[in-house]
N, C-alpha and C positions, 0 to 999 in steps of 0.2 A: 794383291792388288793394296795400294797405301795412297796416302792421302797426305803429300808433302802443303804447306807453305811457306812461302819467302817472307820474310818477316826484312823491312830496312827499316837505318837509319844513318839521319845525314842531318847537318847544320845547314840552317835556312834562316839568310840575314834579311829578314823584310820581306818575306813571303809567306806563303801557304801554301796548302792543298797541291802539291806535288802528283804528279800520274803522268803516266806515258800521254806524252799528245794525240795519239788517234788510235781508233779498235784494231788497226791493223801495224801495230807498234812490232820491231820487232824483238822480242826477249833470246838475250845473248847467258845460253846456261853450259857450264861445266856436268858433264854426265860421267856417271858408272855404270859399270853394270853390277846386277846384283846375285849373278850367276858365277861370275868367275873374278868380280871385282877389278875387273882390268878399268882402268879411269883414260876415255878419251881424252888425247893429246889437243883438242881447240875444244874453244866453246865454239857452240853446236844455238843456228836460231830458230825459235820457236814464236809461231804469230798465230792470233788465236783464229782468224779468219781464212788457214788455209787448212783444209784434213786431208790426209792421206788415205789409203784403204787400210787396213792390216792384215796381212797375209794370214789363211787356216781362219780367218772369223765370219759370221754369217753375216755381209754386211757393214761388218765392224768398222769403224775411221777412228781416228786421232790424231793430236795435232801435230805428233810427233813419232814417227815412225823410225828404229835404227835398229842395226845388227851389228853387233858387237866386233870389233876385228878381228878379237881373240878366241873369243868360243864359237862366233857365230850365232849367237840364240837372236830371236828376233823381239826385241820388247816394244813398248810403244807409253806415250803421255800423250793426257790432256786437260785443258786447263775446265775447270770444275764448273759448270755453270750457275751453279747455283752461290757461288762464292764469290763476286763480281771483283774488280781492282776497286783497291780502296786508297783515296787519296792520301799522300803522307804528311801530317799537319806537325811542326816541331813542339807543337805544346804539350807535347809530353816527353821531351827529348830524352824520349827510349826504343825498342827495334817497336814496329809495328807492323802487322801482318798486310801485304804488298796484294799476295796472291793466294790461291790454291789450284796444285794441281792433282790428278790421277795420276800415276802410276805402276804400272806393271812392266817388270823384271826388267827395273833400273830404277836409279836416283839423282837429282843431282844436286853435285856440292858446291856449284858456284855462284857468281850471277855476274856480268860484266852490264853496269848500269847503258852502257853508250846508247846513242838512238836520240831521239828528238822527245822532250818532255814539256808539261806543261805545269805551269804554277801561276799563280794570284798573288799580289802585291798588297801586306800584311792592310797596309794605310789609305790605300788609295784605291782598292781593287781593279788594277789594272790585272789583265789576263797576258802574259808572259804564255806565249803558244811554240815557241822554237829556242824551247833551254837543248843546247847542243851539250849533252855529258860526254860523250865519246873522252875527254879530257879527264872524267873524274870530279870534272865541277864546274862550273860557270860564273861569269858575271854581268852586271849591269847598270843601268839605271834606270829609277820609276823618276820621270818627268814630274807626274802628277802629283808623288810627296817628296819631289828634292832630296830621293832617300838611295843611298845604292842599296843594290839589291845581289843575291847570293846565293849559292848550292855548293855544299863541299862536304869533305868527309864524309862520304859516301859509305855505308857497313852494311852488310847485308847477313841474312843467318839463313840456313834451312831446317826446318823441324815437321816432326809429323805433326799433324794434323789432329 
């Protein structure tokens, strides 16, 4: 078992506190088997609200259960409840922890930020709760502060927690 943390970095224009828009957000990760080092060819979706049964465990569940296509070994991952999702703020302009996941038999090696996020206007405190990062960036206009707002140049990195 290993704990991995996902760190992100992004350019925020006149917004702060970038975070997934809801608790049932679908995270998209690239996964690698620790047994045979096979990398799954597609990104997999993981949701904090959905749990699946782990075979061979006594009522054990995980947010993600995966059987490697090459070696057929079952692996699992579970969000660390002691380490909640942390909003990204551009103040530091460096990679910041977003979330932590407990992994058994697998590692996550990639992250796709697609989906709906939310953020807050830096000047006006206007909540933008429909930030679509499917294309990797988002731009809008804050009517209260009369400033353009946006999220771009998203980077991510997995590391041991």
